[in-house]
BAFI-554825 format. One line per 4 residues: number of its first residue (from 0); for each residue y negated, z, x negated of N, C-alpha, C. Coordinates in steps of 0.05 Angstrom, whole numbers, plus 5000, padded with zeros to 4 digits. Atoms other than C-alpha are relative to their C-alpha. Example, Ala and Ser with C-alpha at 12.3 -4.5 7.8 and 13.67 -1.06 7.14 Angstrom:
0 = 5024:5000:4982:5090:5156:4754:4976:5000:4982; 5024:4999:5016:5021:5143:4727:4978:5014:5015 .
% end
This chain:
0 = 5024:5000:4983:5000:5000:5000:4975:5000:4982; 5025:5002:5016:4933:4979:4971:4980:5022:5007; 5021:4980:4994:4878:5030:4964:4976:4987:5013; 5024:5011:4988:4817:5019:5008:4978:4999:4979 .
4 = 5023:5001:5018:4754:4998:4971:4982:5024:5005; 5017:4976:4998:4711:5059:4956:4973:4995:4987; 5026:5007:5011:4648:5023:4934:4987:4977:5015; 5016:5022:4988:4594:4976:4958:4993:4981:4977 .
8 = 5005:5019:5022:4590:4913:4915:4970:4996:4995; 5029:5003:5003:4514:4912:4927:4986:5025:4991; 5010:4974:5008:4505:4984:4903:4982:4996:4975; 5018:5005:5024:4444:4983:4855:5008:5017:4976 .
12 = 4989:4985:5022:4475:5039:4813:5022:4985:4986; 4978:5015:5011:4538:4999:4804:4991:4975:4985; 5010:5024:5013:4499:4937:4786:4991:5007:4972; 5010:4992:5026:4466:4974:4728:5023:5009:4982 .
16 = 4976:4991:5015:4532:5007:4706:5016:4975:4991; 4985:5024:5007:4566:4939:4708:4986:4985:4977; 5015:5013:5021:4511:4908:4665:5004:5014:4973; 4996:4985:5025:4518:4963:4613:5029:4996:4989 .
20 = 4972:5001:5009:4594:4961:4611:5008:4972:4991; 4991:5027:5007:4604:4886:4610:4985:4987:4977; 5014:5009:5024:4554:4877:4553:5016:5008:4975; 4985:4991:5023:4605:4911:4507:5022:4979:4993 .
24 = 4980:5020:5008:4653:4867:4466:5027:5005:5013; 4973:4999:4989:4718:4851:4501:5003:5015:5027; 4999:4984:4975:4699:4891:4564:5005:4982:5024; 4995:5015:4975:4724:4869:4632:5000:5021:5022 .
28 = 5001:4982:4976:4725:4898:4702:5023:4993:5018; 4981:5004:4979:4779:4907:4753:4998:5023:5020; 5000:4978:4981:4787:4948:4816:5027:5014:4998; 4976:4984:5002:4838:5004:4808:4997:5024:5018 .
32 = 5000:4977:4981:4854:5055:4862:4974:4999:5017; 5023:5004:4982:4796:5026:4903:4973:5003:4986; 5025:4996:5014:4743:5036:4849:4998:4980:4977; 5004:5017:5023:4712:4991:4796:5007:5016:4974 .
36 = 4994:4988:5026:4740:5006:4727:4993:4979:4979; 5008:5017:5022:4716:4978:4661:5018:5007:4977; 4979:4995:5020:4765:4969:4604:4999:4979:4978; 4993:5020:5020:4785:4934:4540:5031:5000:5002 .
40 = 4971:4996:4996:4858:4952:4529:5005:5026:5016; 5000:4976:4985:4844:5020:4560:4974:5003:5016; 5024:4995:4984:4795:5042:4614:4981:5018:4984; 5021:4984:5012:4729:5068:4586:4980:5011:5020 .
44 = 5018:4990:4979:4690:5077:4651:5013:4995:5027; 4993:5004:4972:4709:5088:4723:4975:5006:5017; 5023:4995:4983:4656:5083:4777:5009:5014:5026; 4993:4984:4977:4663:5138:4829:5022:5019:4993 .
48 = 4980:4981:5006:4705:5200:4829:5002:5022:5022; 4997:4977:4982:4727:5263:4864:5004:5025:4983; 4995:4975:5014:4735:5336:4845:5027:5012:5010; 4974:4989:4993:4800:5375:4846:4997:5016:5026 .
52 = 4999:4986:4974:4816:5400:4916:4983:4987:5022; 5017:5013:4980:4766:5354:4951:5003:4970:4995; 4995:5028:5004:4790:5283:4958:4981:4982:5016; 5020:5015:4986:4730:5261:4999:4985:4983:4979 .
56 = 5013:5016:5020:4702:5202:4959:4970:5000:5002; 5028:5003:4996:4632:5207:4987:4982:5017:4981; 5019:4984:5017:4601:5265:4946:4996:4988:4972; 5003:5011:5027:4614:5229:4880:5005:4970:4999 .
60 = 4996:5029:4998:4618:5157:4903:4984:4985:4979; 5018:5014:5019:4560:5137:4858:4998:5016:4974; 5000:4985:5025:4580:5168:4792:5016:4983:4980; 4984:5013:5021:4608:5145:4726:5017:5022:4987 .
64 = 4982:4983:5014:4669:5176:4695:5004:4989:4972; 4999:5009:5028:4669:5173:4619:5016:5021:4984; 4986:4983:5018:4708:5202:4561:4981:5007:4977; 5018:4994:5022:4659:5239:4516:5015:5011:4976 .
68 = 4989:4986:5023:4671:5267:4447:5006:5029:5010; 4990:4974:4991:4710:5332:4458:4979:5022:4995; 5020:4980:5007:4655:5373:4424:4976:5000:5019; 5023:5002:4982:4603:5348:4473:5006:5007:5029 .
72 = 4992:4995:4972:4643:5360:4537:4989:5026:5012; 5010:4976:4987:4624:5433:4548:4970:4999:5006; 5028:5002:4995:4550:5419:4541:4994:4982:5024; 5004:5018:4977:4555:5361:4590:5006:5014:5026 .
76 = 4992:4986:4975:4592:5403:4641:4981:5023:5006; 5020:4979:4995:4537:5456:4633:4975:4989:5014; 5022:5014:4987:4488:5404:4662:5008:4995:5029; 4993:5002:4972:4487:5405:4738:5006:4972:5010 .
80 = 4995:5028:4992:4489:5329:4741:5029:4991:4994; 4973:5006:5009:4559:5329:4710:5020:5016:5015; 4979:4985:4987:4625:5350:4740:5027:4993:4986; 4973:5003:5010:4698:5357:4721:5016:4984:5020 .
84 = 4987:5017:4980:4733:5299:4756:5030:5006:5003; 4971:4997:4994:4800:5305:4790:5015:4979:4984; 4982:5018:5014:4858:5272:4753:4992:4995:4971; 5008:5007:5027:4818:5252:4691:4988:5024:4985 .
88 = 5012:4976:5014:4784:5319:4676:5018:5013:4981; 4982:4987:5019:4846:5350:4645:5004:4984:4974; 4998:5017:5025:4846:5291:4595:4974:4999:4985; 5025:4999:5014:4775:5307:4574:4977:4984:5012 .
92 = 5021:5017:4988:4735:5260:4620:4981:5018:5015; 5020:4987:4984:4671:5280:4655:4988:4979:5019; 5014:5017:4981:4634:5252:4715:4970:5006:5000; 5029:4998:4997:4559:5239:4718:4993:4990:5027 .
96 = 5008:5007:4973:4533:5239:4789:4973:4986:4998; 5025:5015:5003:4481:5184:4787:4979:5007:5021; 5020:4992:4979:4449:5206:4853:4986:5025:4992; 5013:4976:5009:4435:5273:4821:4979:4994:4978 .
100 = 5020:5009:5020:4395:5234:4769:4975:4988:5013; 5023:5012:4986:4349:5205:4822:5007:4973:5011; 4996:5027:4990:4340:5138:4854:5006:4981:4976; 4992:5018:5022:4366:5078:4814:4978:4995:4979 .
104 = 5022:5005:5019:4297:5065:4783:4992:5025:4985; 5007:4975:5014:4292:5139:4761:5021:5008:4980; 4978:4993:5018:4359:5143:4725:4993:4993:4972; 5004:5006:5028:4355:5148:4650:5024:4982:4991 .
108 = 4978:5018:5006:4398:5086:4638:5007:4999:4971; 4993:4997:5028:4393:5096:4563:5021:5022:4996; 4980:4978:5001:4430:5162:4572:5027:4990:5010; 4975:5010:4989:4482:5127:4615:5013:4981:4979 .
112 = 4990:5019:5020:4489:5072:4562:5012:5015:4976; 4989:4984:5022:4500:5125:4508:5027:5012:5007; 4975:4988:4991:4554:5159:4549:5022:4978:5001; 4981:5023:4998:4588:5091:4562:5008:4992:4971 .
116 = 4994:5007:5027:4583:5074:4488:5019:5019:4987; 4982:4980:5012:4616:5139:4467:5028:4997:5011; 4974:5003:4987:4672:5129:4517:5014:4975:4990; 4990:5025:5010:4681:5057:4494:5012:5004:4972 .
120 = 4991:4996:5028:4686:5078:4421:5025:5016:4998; 4976:4983:5001:4740:5129:4437:5025:4986:5012; 4978:5013:4986:4783:5080:4477:5005:4971:4991; 4997:5028:5007:4771:5009:4451:5014:4997:4973 .
124 = 4987:5006:5025:4811:4977:4395:4979:5000:4977; 5019:4998:5023:4780:4986:4325:4986:4974:4995; 5013:5026:5005:4766:4911:4319:4976:4996:5019; 5022:5003:4981:4722:4914:4382:4977:5019:4992 .
128 = 5021:4981:5009:4685:4976:4356:4986:4988:4976; 5013:5013:5023:4672:4939:4290:4982:4978:5010; 5017:5021:4989:4646:4880:4330:4975:5011:5013; 5023:4987:4988:4600:4926:4369:4980:5008:4978 .
132 = 5017:4989:5021:4574:4956:4304:4986:4977:4984; 5012:5022:5014:4559:4887:4274:4980:4985:5017; 5020:5014:4982:4519:4863:4335:4973:5013:4999 .
% end
């Protein structure tokens, strides 16, 4: 049974996230479990999430799930905009609720790009990371 789509293709937050992710070497997008995911050989960003014990997709529908450096995770989770996502949280991932950052034009997209970059570097093949560093 296919998962229902849990995103709006015209979502302005998703448009910006997509632009950031697909600008990275070898990055592609697919829908997995009803959500856009961005990957090379492994997923480096998922758009939308839930928290453990609450499977309602609405509260965190417009968020990015990323894998930060382990040393940075506690500080990120100390920021009210971030949350520990269900399923991926135990593997070190965090969610950034974009709506908690403001309207799409108010979001610090440079911060989002830095989080995406860190996640990409931890999951992408070394040759793609080298390509990123030479660009």
